[in-house]
LUMMAR-343246 format. One record per residue: x, y, z of N, C-alpha, C in turn; residue in one letter. Coordinates in pm, whole numbers, plus 50000, padded with zeros to 5 digits. Layout:
N
REC      nu      nv      nw     cau     cav     caw      cu      cv      cw   r
REC       X       Y       Z       X       Y       Z       X       Y       Z   A
...
# end
This chain:
409
REC      nu      nv      nw     cau     cav     caw      cu      cv      cw   r
REC   88439   96385   92158   88322   96407   92075   88325   96312   91955   X
REC   88209   96246   91922   88208   96154   91808   88246   96227   91680   X
REC   88317   96161   91588   88360   96226   91463   88247   96285   91384   X
REC   88131   96218   91383   88022   96269   91302   87976   96405   91352   X
REC   87977   96426   91483   87936   96556   91536   88039   96662   91503   X
REC   88169   96625   91502   88270   96720   91463   88249   96764   91318   X
REC   88218   96667   91231   88195   96702   91092   88072   96788   91076   X
REC   87967   96759   91156   87847   96840   91149   87873   96984   91192   X
REC   87952   96997   91298   87982   97131   91345   88066   97207   91242   X
REC   88159   97137   91175   88240   97202   91074   88156   97246   90955   X
REC   88045   97178   90935   87961   97210   90818   87849   97306   90852   X
REC   87854   97371   90968   87745   97457   91012   87712   97564   90908   X
REC   87815   97627   90850   87791   97735   90757   87718   97686   90632   X
REC   87744   97561   90595   87683   97508   90473   87535   97481   90489   X
REC   87489   97467   90612   87348   97438   90635   87292   97539   90733   X
REC   87332   97665   90718   87301   97765   90819   87152   97786   90839   X
REC   87074   97782   90730   86931   97806   90748   86870   97703   90841   X
REC   86903   97576   90817   86848   97471   90901   86901   97479   91043   X
REC   87033   97490   91054   87094   97485   91185   87061   97606   91271   X
REC   87053   97725   91211   87026   97844   91291   86890   97832   91357   X
REC   86788   97794   91279   86655   97784   91337   86649   97677   91443   X
REC   86707   97560   91413   86703   97452   91511   86781   97488   91637   X
REC   86897   97549   91619   86978   97584   91735   86907   97688   91820   X
REC   86845   97787   91755   86774   97889   91832   86657   97828   91906   X
REC   86583   97740   91834   86473   97672   91902   86523   97589   92019   X
REC   86632   97516   91996   86686   97433   92103   86731   97515   92220   X
REC   86805   97624   92194   86855   97706   92304   86742   97775   92378   X
REC   86640   97818   92303   86533   97891   92367   86445   97802   92452   X
REC   86432   97675   92411   86343   97587   92484   86414   97499   92586   X
REC   86546   97491   92577   86615   97406   92674   86594   97457   92815   X
REC   86577   97589   92829   86557   97644   92963   86423   97602   93022   X
REC   86328   97560   92935   86199   97515   92984   86206   97379   93051   X
REC   86320   97311   93037   86335   97177   93092   86302   97172   93240   X
REC   86340   97274   93313   86315   97273   93457   86210   97379   93494   X
REC   86127   97417   93396   86033   97527   93414   85946   97509   93539   X
REC   85903   97388   93565   85815   97364   93678   85889   97313   93801   X
REC   86017   97292   93789   86089   97223   93896   86084   97291   94029   X
REC   86084   97426   94031   86087   97496   94159   85949   97515   94218   X
REC   85844   97474   94145   85709   97501   94190   85633   97377   94233   X
REC   85669   97263   94181   85588   97144   94199   85649   97050   94301   X
REC   85564   96978   94368   85610   96885   94469   85596   96743   94418   X
REC   85663   96652   94486   85666   96511   94446   85631   96428   94568   X
REC   85538   96333   94551   85496   96247   94661   85503   96102   94618   X
REC   85623   96045   94602   85634   95906   94560   85584   95813   94668   X
REC   85536   95699   94626   85480   95602   94720   85564   95476   94730   X
REC   85633   95441   94621   85704   95314   94619   85854   95330   94636   X
REC   85903   95455   94643   86046   95478   94654   86071   95577   94767   X
REC   86192   95577   94825   86221   95670   94933   86204   95814   94887   X
REC   86161   95899   94979   86139   96040   94949   86273   96109   94940   X
REC   86313   96151   94820   86440   96218   94801   86427   96368   94814   X
REC   86322   96425   94756   86304   96569   94755   86181   96604   94836   X
REC   86196   96680   94940   86080   96713   95024   85984   96803   94950   X
REC   85854   96791   94977   85757   96881   94914   85773   97022   94967   X
REC   85721   97117   94888   85724   97254   94934   85633   97271   95054   X
REC   85668   97365   95139   85584   97394   95255   85446   97441   95209   X
REC   85346   97406   95287   85208   97446   95260   85159   97396   95123   X
REC   85221   97291   95073   85179   97235   94945   85112   97102   94969   X
REC   84978   97094   94957   84908   96969   94985   84938   96864   94879   X
REC   84929   96737   94918   84951   96630   94819   84853   96644   94703   X
REC   84901   96615   94584   84818   96623   94465   84793   96484   94410   X
REC   84676   96458   94357   84655   96331   94287   84733   96330   94157   X
REC   84756   96211   94106   84826   96200   93979   84745   96267   93869   X
REC   84817   96341   93786   84751   96406   93673   84731   96302   93563   X
REC   84611   96296   93508   84574   96187   93418   84554   96230   93273   X
REC   84563   96357   93241   84542   96400   93103   84670   96466   93052   X
REC   84731   96402   92952   84861   96445   92900   84860   96436   92748   X
REC   84908   96542   92683   84929   96540   92539   85079   96559   92515   X
REC   85139   96458   92454   85283   96459   92428   85306   96479   92280   X
REC   85371   96589   92242   85409   96610   92104   85534   96529   92076   X
REC   85517   96420   92005   85625   96326   91977   85703   96375   91855   X
REC   85813   96441   91880   85897   96489   91772   85983   96375   91719   X
REC   86049   96398   91605   86120   96291   91535   86265   96280   91580   X
REC   86307   96156   91609   86445   96121   91643   86495   96200   91764   X
REC   86411   96200   91869   86444   96274   91991   86422   96189   92117   X
REC   86416   96057   92104   86381   95965   92213   86231   95971   92245   X
REC   86151   96022   92153   86008   96032   92176   85938   95898   92188   X
REC   85988   95795   92120   85924   95664   92129   85933   95608   92270   X
REC   86042   95635   92339   86055   95588   92477   85957   95660   92567   X
REC   85940   95791   92549   85841   95866   92627   85701   95815   92596   X
REC   85674   95789   92469   85543   95736   92431   85513   95605   92503   X
REC   85611   95516   92511   85592   95389   92580   85561   95410   92727   X
REC   85627   95506   92790   85598   95538   92930   85453   95580   92945   X
REC   85405   95663   92855   85267   95712   92862   85167   95602   92831   X
REC   85197   95517   92733   85108   95405   92702   85091   95315   92824   X
REC   85202   95281   92890   85193   95190   93004   85121   95255   93122   X
REC   85143   95383   93144   85070   95454   93250   84921   95452   93221   X
REC   84883   95479   93097   84742   95480   93061   84678   95343   93083   X
REC   84749   95237   93048   84694   95103   93070   84674   95074   93218   X
REC   84774   95108   93298   84764   95078   93442   84647   95151   93506   X
REC   84611   95265   93454   84505   95346   93514   84377   95346   93432   X
REC   84369   95254   93334   84247   95238   93255   84207   95368   93185   X
REC   84306   95438   93131   84281   95562   93060   84268   95535   92910   X
REC   84199   95622   92842   84183   95612   92697   84297   95685   92628   X
REC   84361   95615   92535   84472   95672   92458   84422   95706   92318   X
REC   84439   95831   92278   84405   95869   92141   84499   95798   92045   X
REC   84441   95728   91946   84521   95653   91849   84474   95688   91708   X
REC   84565   95679   91611   84530   95720   91475   84426   95629   91410   X
REC   84349   95687   91322   84260   95610   91237   84346   95519   91149   X
REC   84297   95399   91115   84379   95307   91034   84434   95367   90906   X
REC   84361   95458   90845   84410   95519   90721   84534   95604   90744   X
REC   84561   95639   90870   84680   95718   90904   84796   95630   90948   X
REC   84776   95498   90949   84878   95407   91004   84898   95439   91153   X
REC   85024   95438   91202   85048   95457   91345   85080   95602   91379   X
REC   85067   95695   91282   85085   95837   91306   84955   95908   91269   X
REC   84936   96027   91324   84814   96100   91294   84826   96170   91158   X
REC   84837   96087   91053   84844   96132   90915   84955   96235   90894   X
REC   85062   96224   90970   85179   96306   90947   85232   96279   90807   X
REC   85272   96381   90732   85303   96518   90771   85191   96619   90754   X
REC   85068   96575   90734   84957   96669   90724   84933   96737   90858   X
REC   84876   96857   90855   84842   96925   90978   84745   96839   91058   X
REC   84766   96831   91189   84681   96746   91272   84536   96792   91268   X
REC   84448   96696   91265   84304   96720   91275   84246   96617   91371   X
REC   84149   96658   91450   84082   96564   91540   84014   96452   91462   X
REC   83988   96474   91334   83926   96369   91251   84022   96253   91227   X
REC   84151   96273   91251   84248   96165   91232   84246   96065   91348   X
REC   84172   96093   91453   84170   96008   91573   84062   95902   91557   X
REC   84100   95778   91584   84003   95669   91574   83886   95694   91670   X
REC   83762   95680   91624   83647   95708   91711   83641   95623   91835   X
REC   83698   95502   91831   83697   95416   91950   83792   95466   92058   X
REC   83875   95566   92026   83971   95618   92124   83940   95762   92163   X
REC   83813   95801   92148   83769   95934   92187   83656   95923   92287   X
REC   83647   96014   92384   83742   96121   92417   83864   96064   92490   X
REC   83982   96115   92462   84103   96056   92519   84148   96127   92646   X
REC   84230   96054   92722   84305   96113   92834   84450   96141   92795   X
REC   84503   96056   92708   84646   96062   92672   84659   96061   92521   X
REC   84752   96141   92471   84787   96141   92329   84938   96141   92319   X
REC   84994   96051   92236   85141   96040   92233   85196   95993   92099   X
REC   85118   95993   91992   85167   95949   91862   85209   96069   91778   X
REC   85292   96041   91677   85343   96148   91592   85229   96230   91530   X
REC   85247   96360   91529   85157   96451   91461   85228   96583   91437   X
REC   85170   96662   91346   85216   96799   91331   85128   96887   91417   X
REC   85190   96963   91506   85119   97035   91610   85021   97136   91553   X
REC   84898   97130   91604   84795   97228   91574   84718   97253   91703   X
REC   84745   97366   91764   84692   97393   91898   84540   97387   91903   X
REC   84473   97451   91808   84327   97457   91810   84266   97318   91799   X
REC   84321   97234   91711   84266   97099   91694   84291   97013   91817   X
REC   84407   97026   91878   84435   96948   91998   84346   96992   92113   X
REC   84325   97121   92128   84238   97168   92236   84093   97127   92213   X
REC   84056   97110   92087   83921   97060   92057   83907   96913   92095   X
REC   84018   96839   92089   84016   96696   92117   84037   96665   92265   X
REC   84136   96729   92326   84176   96694   92462   84090   96767   92565   X
REC   84071   96707   92683   83987   96772   92785   84056   96893   92846   X
REC   83978   96981   92909   84038   97096   92979   84134   97046   93087   X
REC   84238   97122   93109   84336   97083   93210   84444   96990   93161   X
REC   84442   96956   93032   84546   96870   92976   84682   96938   92986   X
REC   84783   96862   93027   84920   96912   93032   84990   96875   92900   X
REC   85051   96974   92838   85121   96954   92711   85271   96950   92737   X
REC   85337   96846   92683   85481   96832   92697   85537   96789   92561   X
REC   85665   96813   92542   85733   96768   92420   85879   96742   92454   X
REC   85957   96704   92354   86098   96674   92375   86178   96723   92254   X
REC   86295   96780   92280   86386   96826   92177   86521   96758   92194   X
REC   86605   96774   92092   86737   96712   92094   86837   96807   92029   X
REC   86963   96794   92066   87068   96877   92005   87058   96863   91854   X
REC   87046   96976   91782   87011   96968   91639   87109   96890   91552   X
REC   87239   96901   91577   87334   96830   91491   87317   96679   91503   X
REC   87308   96630   91625   87289   96486   91645   87154   96441   91591   X
REC   87053   96526   91608   86921   96492   91558   86921   96481   91405   X
REC   86988   96574   91338   86989   96571   91192   87064   96448   91140   X
REC   87174   96413   91204   87246   96293   91163   87157   96170   91174   X
REC   87076   96165   91280   86985   96052   91299   86873   96054   91195   X
REC   86819   96172   91165   86718   96183   91062   86770   96136   90926   X
REC   86891   96178   90893   86949   96142   90764   86964   95991   90752   X
REC   87006   95927   90858   87025   95782   90856   86891   95709   90853   X
REC   86798   95751   90937   86672   95677   90955   86580   95692   90833   X
REC   86571   95814   90778   86477   95841   90670   86546   95848   90534   X
REC   86661   95784   90521   86738   95792   90398   86662   95739   90278   X
REC   86574   95643   90298   86500   95584   90188   86362   95647   90169   X
REC   86326   95746   90250   86191   95804   90245   86191   95951   90210   X
REC   86296   96023   90246   86304   96166   90215   86370   96183   90079   X
REC   86302   96244   89982   86360   96257   89848   86496   96326   89847   X
REC   86513   96428   89929   86641   96498   89933   86754   96405   89973   X
REC   86727   96315   90065   86830   96221   90109   86856   96113   90003   X
REC   86750   96071   89933   86766   95967   89831   86853   96014   89715   X
REC   86855   96143   89690   86932   96195   89578   87083   96195   89604   X
REC   87124   96184   89729   87266   96199   89763   87343   96074   89721   X
REC   87448   96088   89644   87525   95970   89603   87583   95895   89722   X
REC   87568   95765   89720   87624   95677   89823   87571   95709   89962   X
REC   87454   95771   89969   87394   95805   90099   87494   95876   90190   X
REC   87568   95970   90134   87676   96038   90206   87624   96163   90276   X
REC   87629   96162   90408   87590   96280   90484   87683   96397   90454   X
REC   87813   96368   90441   87909   96474   90412   87876   96543   90280   X
REC   87837   96465   90179   87801   96523   90050   87679   96613   90062   X
REC   87580   96569   90137   87461   96651   90156   87496   96782   90225   X
REC   87579   96776   90327   87613   96897   90403   87696   96995   90321   X
REC   87772   96943   90226   87853   97033   90144   87765   97120   90055   X
REC   87661   97061   89996   87572   97136   89906   87427   97092   89926   X
REC   87366   97125   90038   87228   97079   90062   87130   97130   89959   X
REC   87155   97250   89903   87063   97306   89805   87059   97224   89676   X
REC   87160   97140   89653   87161   97056   89534   87062   96941   89544   X
REC   87020   96908   89663   86935   96790   89683   86796   96825   89738   X
REC   86784   96937   89805   86659   96971   89874   86562   97040   89779   X
REC   86436   96997   89784   86329   97060   89708   86214   97089   89805   X
REC   86187   97213   89827   86076   97250   89916   85945   97198   89859   X
REC   85858   97150   89948   85726   97105   89907   85715   96958   89873   X
REC   85826   96888   89862   85819   96745   89837   85769   96671   89960   X
REC   85710   96554   89933   85663   96472   90045   85781   96431   90133   X
REC   85765   96450   90264   85869   96422   90363   85992   96511   90348   X
REC   85977   96624   90278   86089   96717   90265   86129   96775   90400   X
REC   86035   96781   90493   86065   96843   90624   86173   96768   90700   X
REC   86198   96641   90667   86303   96570   90737   86442   96623   90700   X
REC   86450   96698   90591   86578   96753   90547   86594   96901   90580   X
REC   86493   96961   90641   86500   97106   90662   86413   97147   90779   X
REC   86476   97184   90890   86407   97241   91006   86291   97151   91054   X
REC   86323   97026   91082   86220   96930   91121   86149   96969   91249   X
REC   86224   97017   91348   86160   97055   91474   86062   97169   91453   X
REC   86099   97268   91374   86008   97378   91347   85879   97326   91283   X
REC   85893   97232   91190   85775   97176   91124   85689   97098   91224   X
REC   85750   97012   91305   85675   96933   91403   85600   97022   91500   X
REC   85659   97135   91536   85598   97228   91630   85488   97312   91566   X
REC   85460   97287   91440   85353   97359   91373   85399   97482   91299   X
REC   85530   97506   91295   85582   97624   91230   85612   97602   91083   X
REC   85647   97711   91017   85683   97707   90876   85833   97682   90867   X
REC   85872   97564   90826   86015   97530   90823   86090   97597   90709   X
REC   86020   97669   90622   86087   97741   90514   86117   97887   90550   X
REC   86070   97934   90664   86097   98072   90705   86237   98081   90762   X
REC   86315   98174   90713   86453   98190   90757   86459   98287   90875   X
REC   86526   98250   90984   86539   98343   91097   86619   98467   91061   X
REC   86703   98457   90960   86779   98575   90918   86690   98678   90851   X
REC   86587   98630   90781   86500   98720   90706   86374   98757   90782   X
REC   86338   98677   90878   86211   98699   90949   86227   98661   91095   X
REC   86302   98741   91169   86327   98711   91310   86199   98718   91392   X
REC   86106   98803   91352   85982   98817   91428   85900   98688   91424   X
REC   85901   98619   91310   85826   98493   91301   85885   98390   91396   X
REC   86016   98379   91397   86080   98284   91486   86050   98316   91631   X
REC   86054   98443   91667   86024   98482   91805   85881   98443   91842   X
REC   85789   98457   91748   85651   98418   91775   85637   98268   91793   X
REC   85710   98189   91714   85705   98044   91730   85760   98003   91866   X
REC   85867   98066   91908   85924   98036   92040   85826   98072   92150   X
REC   85758   98186   92137   85658   98225   92238   85546   98121   92246   X
REC   85507   98067   92130   85402   97965   92130   85448   97841   92205   X
REC   85572   97799   92182   85626   97683   92254   85623   97708   92403   X
REC   85669   97826   92443   85675   97856   92587   85537   97867   92649   X
REC   85440   97913   92569   85305   97931   92621   85230   97800   92633   X
REC   85248   97711   92537   85166   97589   92530   85223   97478   92616   X
REC   85355   97456   92610   85413   97337   92671   85460   97365   92814   X
REC   85405   97288   92906   85445   97302   93046   85585   97250   93071   X
REC   85630   97158   92987   85764   97103   93001   85818   97066   92864   X
REC   85938   97112   92835   86011   97071   92716   86128   96986   92762   X
REC   86118   96857   92736   86223   96764   92776   86341   96775   92679   X
REC   86459   96738   92726   86580   96741   92644   86637   96600   92639   X
REC   86654   96548   92518   86695   96409   92503   86830   96381   92568   X
REC   86924   96475   92559   87057   96453   92616   87054   96450   92768   X
REC   86948   96497   92829   86929   96491   92974   86797   96420   93001   X
REC   86789   96298   92950   86662   96226   92949   86615   96192   93090   X
REC   86702   96137   93174   86659   96100   93309   86621   96222   93390   X
REC   86697   96329   93378   86661   96452   93449   86526   96504   93400   X
REC   86502   96491   93270   86374   96532   93215   86259   96450   93274   X
REC   86281   96320   93289   86176   96236   93345   86149   96269   93491   X
REC   86252   96305   93564   86233   96348   93703   86139   96468   93705   X
REC   86162   96564   93618   86078   96683   93615   85939   96653   93561   X
REC   85928   96558   93469   85796   96518   93419   85714   96457   93530   X
REC   85772   96369   93608   85693   96305   93714   85660   96404   93825   X
REC   85745   96504   93847   85711   96609   93943   85596   96694   93890   X
REC   85601   96726   93762   85494   96805   93700   85359   96735   93712   X
REC   85359   96602   93692   85235   96525   93688   85200   96458   93820   X
REC   85286   96477   93922   85266   96414   94052   85262   96262   94041   X
REC   85347   96208   93954   85356   96063   93936   85463   96006   94029   X
REC   85466   95872   94036   85568   95802   94112   85688   95771   94022   X
REC   85798   95738   94086   85917   95705   94009   85894   95583   93920   X
REC   85820   95486   93970   85797   95367   93889   85710   95396   93766   X
REC   85641   95509   93766   85559   95545   93650   85644   95588   93531   X
REC   85770   95625   93555   85854   95674   93445   85974   95583   93420   X
REC   85972   95461   93471   86076   95365   93436   86062   95327   93289   X
REC   86172   95293   93226   86166   95274   93081   86276   95181   93034   X
REC   86256   95130   92913   86361   95065   92835   86379   95148   92709   X
REC   86502   95172   92670   86528   95257   92554   86475   95188   92429   X
REC   86393   95262   92352   86329   95206   92234   86367   95284   92109   X
REC   86361   95214   91995   86385   95274   91863   86523   95339   91855   X
REC   86621   95276   91922   86756   95332   91928   86847   95260   91830   X
REC   86940   95337   91772   87040   95277   91684   87163   95237   91763   X
REC   87205   95321   91854   87326   95298   91933   87320   95392   92051   X
REC   87426   95389   92135   87429   95478   92251   87417   95623   92205   X
REC   87322   95696   92262   87299   95833   92221   87406   95925   92276   X
REC   87427   96032   92201   87526   96130   92246   87468   96214   92359   X
REC   87556   96272   92436   87515   96359   92545   87598   96485   92535   X
REC   87536   96599   92557   87609   96724   92550   87728   96720   92644   X
REC   87841   96774   92599   87964   96768   92678   87947   96835   92812   X
REC   87873   96944   92817   87851   97015   92942   87709   97068   92942   X
REC   87647   97067   93058   87511   97118   93069   87512   97267   93035   X
REC   87421   97313   92950   87419   97455   92915   87405   97543   93038   X
REC   87465   97661   93033   87469   97749   93150   87328   97785   93197   X
REC   87238   97815   93100   87102   97852   93139   87031   97737   93209   X
REC   87051   97617   93155   86990   97500   93217   87049   97475   93356   X
REC   87180   97495   93369   87245   97475   93499   87188   97569   93604   X
REC   87162   97694   93565   87104   97789   93661   86965   97747   93703   X
REC   86886   97698   93607   86750   97654   93639   86752   97532   93732   X
REC   86840   97438   93702   86850   97320   93787   86891   97361   93928   X
REC   86979   97458   93938   87023   97504   94069   86905   97562   94147   X
REC   86819   97637   94080   86703   97693   94148   86604   97585   94189   X
REC   86592   97481   94105   86501   97371   94139   86557   97283   94250   X
REC   86688   97290   94271   86754   97203   94367   86837   97099   94294   X
REC   86957   97137   94255   87037   97049   94171   87061   96914   94238   X
REC   87095   96917   94367   87121   96791   94436   86997   96702   94435   X
REC   86881   96764   94448   86755   96689   94447   86733   96623   94311   X
REC   86746   96701   94204   86723   96648   94070   86825   96538   94038   X
REC   86950   96562   94071   87053   96462   94044   87029   96334   94123   X
REC   86984   96349   94247   86959   96231   94329   86843   96150   94273   X
REC   86737   96218   94233   86623   96146   94176   86660   96079   94044   X
REC   86739   96148   93962   86782   96088   93836   86867   95964   93860   X
REC   86951   95969   93963   87033   95853   93997   86945   95738   94046   X
REC   86846   95767   94128   86753   95664   94174   86677   95604   94055   X
REC   86639   95689   93960   86569   95640   93842   86658   95544   93763   X
REC   86783   95580   93743   86874   95492   93667   86894   95359   93739   X
REC   86909   95365   93872   86929   95241   93947   86805   95152   93941   X
REC   86687   95213   93957   86563   95135   93950   86543   95078   93810   X
REC   86580   95157   93710   86566   95110   93572   86655   94989   93547   X
REC   86779   94991   93596   86868   94877   93577   86815   94752   93647   X
REC   86758   94768   93765   86699   94652   93834   86585   94594   93753   X
REC   86501   94682   93697   86388   94635   93618   86434   94565   93492   X
REC   86534   94622   93423   86583   94559   93301   86643   94422   93328   X
REC   86715   94409   93438   86772   94278   93473   86662   94177   93503   X
REC   86559   94222   93572   86449   94131   93605   86378   94084   93478   X
REC   86364   94175   93381   86289   94141   93261   86373   94070   93155   X
REC   86498   94113   93139   86575   94070   93023   86705   93999   93057   X
REC   86719   93958   93183   86837   93882   93220   86939   93964   93296   X
REC   87039   93895   93351   87138   93961   93436   87220   94065   93362   X
REC   87239   94048   93233   87315   94144   93153   87230   94188   93034   X
REC   87128   94272   93059   87039   94313   92950   87114   94399   92849   X
REC   87097   94366   92723   87164   94440   92617   87065   94467   92505   X
REC   87084   94579   92438   87009   94607   92317   87060   94517   92205   X
REC   86967   94459   92130   87004   94364   92025   86952   94412   91890   X
REC   87021   94380   91781   86964   94404   91648   86835   94325   91631   X
REC   86746   94376   91550   86616   94312   91534   86629   94166   91491   X
REC   86729   94134   91409   86746   93997   91361   86777   93900   91473   X
REC   86827   93949   91585   86862   93863   91698   86752   93855   91803   X
REC   86640   93923   91779   86529   93922   91875   86432   93812   91836   X
REC   86417   93712   91921   86334   93597   91889   86186   93626   91908   X
REC   86151   93712   92004   86012   93744   92031   85961   93839   91924   X
REC   85873   93791   91838   85831   93869   91722   85769   94001   91762   X
REC   85695   94002   91872   85628   94124   91914   85725   94231   91964   X
REC   85851   94197   91979   85951   94294   92024   86048   94333   91913   X
REC   86024   94287   91793   86113   94320   91682   86077   94458   91626   X
REC   86167   94555   91640   86137   94689   91588   86144   94693   91437   X
REC   86063   94778   91381   86063   94797   91236   86196   94857   91192   X
REC   86247   94810   91079   86374   94857   91026   86350   94947   90904   X
REC   86391   95072   90909   86365   95163   90796   86441   95127   90670   X
REC   86557   95062   90683   86632   95018   90567   86736   94916   90613   X
REC   86799   94850   90516   86900   94751   90551   87029   94816   90601   X
REC   87041   94946   90585   87161   95016   90628   87154   95061   90773   X
REC   87038   95046   90836   87018   95095   90973   86971   94980   91060   X
REC   87037   94960   91173   86995   94859   91270   86925   94928   91386   X
REC   86793   94911   91393   86717   94961   91507   86717   94851   91612   X
REC   86762   94887   91730   86786   94789   91836   86662   94769   91922   X
REC   86662   94660   91996   86553   94632   92089   86596   94529   92192   X
REC   86506   94494   92280   86530   94393   92383   86456   94266   92348   X
REC   86499   94156   92408   86430   94029   92389   86407   93965   92525   X
REC   86295   93895   92538   86269   93820   92661   86364   93701   92667   X
REC   86409   93664   92786   86508   93557   92796   86457   93420   92754   X
REC   86328   93406   92731   86275   93277   92685   86186   93214   92789   X
REC   86076   93154   92743   85983   93090   92835   85910   93194   92917   X
REC   85847   93149   93022   85781   93242   93113   85643   93281   93065   X
REC   85560   93317   93159   85425   93361   93130   85374   93437   93249   X
REC   85254   93491   93235   85192   93558   93347   85211   93708   93343   X
REC   85171   93773   93452   85171   93919   93457   85310   93978   93444   X
REC   85410   93915   93506   85545   93969   93500   85596   93971   93357   X
REC   85574   93861   93285   85618   93854   93146   85543   93955   93061   X
REC   85414   93971   93084   85336   94068   93007   85386   94210   93033   X
REC   85416   94241   93158   85467   94374   93189   85600   94399   93121   X
REC   85687   94299   93120   85817   94314   93055   85800   94328   92904   X
REC   85705   94256   92848   85680   94264   92705   85640   94406   92667   X
REC   85551   94464   92744   85505   94600   92713   85615   94703   92737   X
REC   85702   94678   92831   85813   94769   92858   85899   94788   92734   X
REC   85915   94683   92654   86003   94687   92539   85928   94681   92406   X
REC   85797   94688   92410   85718   94672   92288   85733   94793   92198   X
REC   85769   94775   92071   85782   94888   91979   85649   94960   91955   X
REC   85660   95077   91898   85546   95166   91883   85432   95104   91803   X
REC   85462   95044   91689   85356   94995   91602   85279   94883   91669   X
REC   85350   94786   91727   85282   94676   91794   85199   94723   91913   X
REC   85253   94815   91992   85180   94863   92111   85058   94943   92067   X
REC   85070   95025   91965   84955   95102   91916   84845   95009   91867   X
REC   84882   94905   91792   84782   94809   91744   84713   94738   91859   X
REC   84792   94699   91959   84735   94632   92076   84637   94721   92150   X
REC   84677   94847   92175   84589   94939   92248   84461   94967   92169   X
REC   84473   94978   92038   84354   95004   91959   84256   94888   91969   X
REC   84304   94766   91956   84214   94651   91969   84153   94644   92108   X
REC   84233   94671   92207   84182   94666   92345   84074   94770   92368   X
REC   84096   94891   92320   83999   94998   92343   83873   94978   92259   X
REC   83887   94919   92142   83769   94891   92061   83680   94787   92128   X
REC   83742   94697   92203   83666   94591   92269   83622   94629   92410   X
REC   83658   94746   92452   83621   94790   92586   83469   94806   92593   X
REC   83415   94773   92706   83271   94787   92722   83198   94656   92717   X
REC   83274   94543   92728   83209   94413   92742   83188   94340   92613   X
REC   83243   94392   92501   83227   94318   92376   83290   94181   92384   X
REC   83404   94174   92456   83467   94044   92480   83508   94040   92626   X
REC   83478   93935   92693   83503   93928   92836   83646   93889   92869   X
REC   83705   93802   92787   83837   93754   92823   83942   93863   92801   X
REC   84053   93861   92874   84155   93965   92861   84211   93970   92719   X
REC   84246   94091   92677   84306   94110   92546   84443   94043   92540   X
REC   84467   93952   92446   84599   93890   92436   84703   93989   92389   X
REC   84822   93979   92445   84930   94068   92409   85023   94002   92307   X
REC   85038   93872   92314   85143   93805   92239   85105   93771   92095   X
REC   84984   93811   92052   84946   93774   91916   84947   93895   91822   X
REC   85020   94000   91859   85024   94117   91773   85094   94086   91642   X
REC   85043   94138   91532   85114   94119   91405   85240   94204   91402   X
REC   85339   94164   91324   85460   94246   91313   85428   94378   91246   X
REC   85511   94480   91268   85484   94610   91206   85494   94604   91056   X
REC   85410   94684   90991   85415   94693   90846   85509   94806   90805   X
REC   85562   94800   90685   85645   94911   90638   85564   95040   90632   X
REC   85633   95152   90645   85566   95281   90634   85505   95294   90496   X
REC   85379   95328   90492   85311   95351   90364   85312   95500   90336   X
REC   85349   95539   90217   85349   95679   90181   85206   95729   90183   X
REC   85180   95832   90260   85045   95884   90275   85008   95970   90156   X
REC   84879   95983   90131   84837   96074   90022   84884   96215   90051   X
REC   84918   96285   89946   84960   96422   89965   84845   96505   90019   X
REC   84880   96599   90106   84780   96689   90162   84843   96822   90189   X
REC   84766   96922   90224   84823   97054   90253   84916   97046   90370   X
REC   85035   97102   90357   85135   97096   90462   85157   97230   90529   X
REC   85107   97334   90473   85127   97466   90533   85037   97487   90650   X
REC   85067   97588   90736   84981   97618   90850   84843   97657   90803   X
# end
């Protein structure tokens, strides 16, 4: 186990309010990972059939309306890229933020359909950061939309939040020498409820899910139970970052997609992500009911296909590189601070045509891809006949502090 996780576990008592809620949310929703696995069939077209469809289950068309709640520091950017590329291939409309919201739907404010750029309505797909508001999303998305999200082991997630948002969250900025250990020893010395971006220091998942991150499960267990019921009711699939490939197998089964629809390059990553030492018992039982051998086989096929794609796009030995070493400007990920290296891929040099464009989009960071899709969708309808250029995207801008707004439910 990495030393940082050992230290986080040792400090559990010092941050019990945050960790208890996150851990309960994580444990309660991890079982949803395979919620649909025993019910849905898969009909891939470009890869060998690994898992047979259920008897008397007719082939289903690909599901085209998806709302993905992109939580923070949970591999959500990689899922977003998968959805962006699927939408492009099928000429679907992607809901994108109004320019005043930058590349997020005015987070941390409660989501409103008014935050969606008018050129991207009505949408088929939504995948940018927002604070969940069921009524507003149902007002925006068409009937039959499938809702999915992703969670991550809370200790690893918090360590990533502390590193990534160290210059943006006031509680983190107050810590001497940006020391995570110091924050964990006395979090109450640095945290101030109600500050802008305070949610990154306290129950971030609860906040992203639309809950009140200041409610303590020790004092109000009924509220927490209600939030968990909402998650279980709304989301057809809760992906788990530590079991990312298995999650994608279940996502493509849920949506009747092909394996090539969920191929990916890891985006917005600092380093190799941690993986839980052992699959949780509840999750293991669910996977067994869905067909453990089937899920494992599909996940293995996904990893093998992904490696072939990465080699084709980024060379025989594709590696994640620091942004400073990426020559292709459109693939340079935004860096939150000089203390954090956000990694990315680079094209091997030269080349043009459809293959190069596909590889570019495979590794394109969130801000550049969102800008590209917005320009493309604004020009849809014959305003410009020639294809939208991909390689002229401007580099990402630094995060702009948004105007303060109501943050409560």
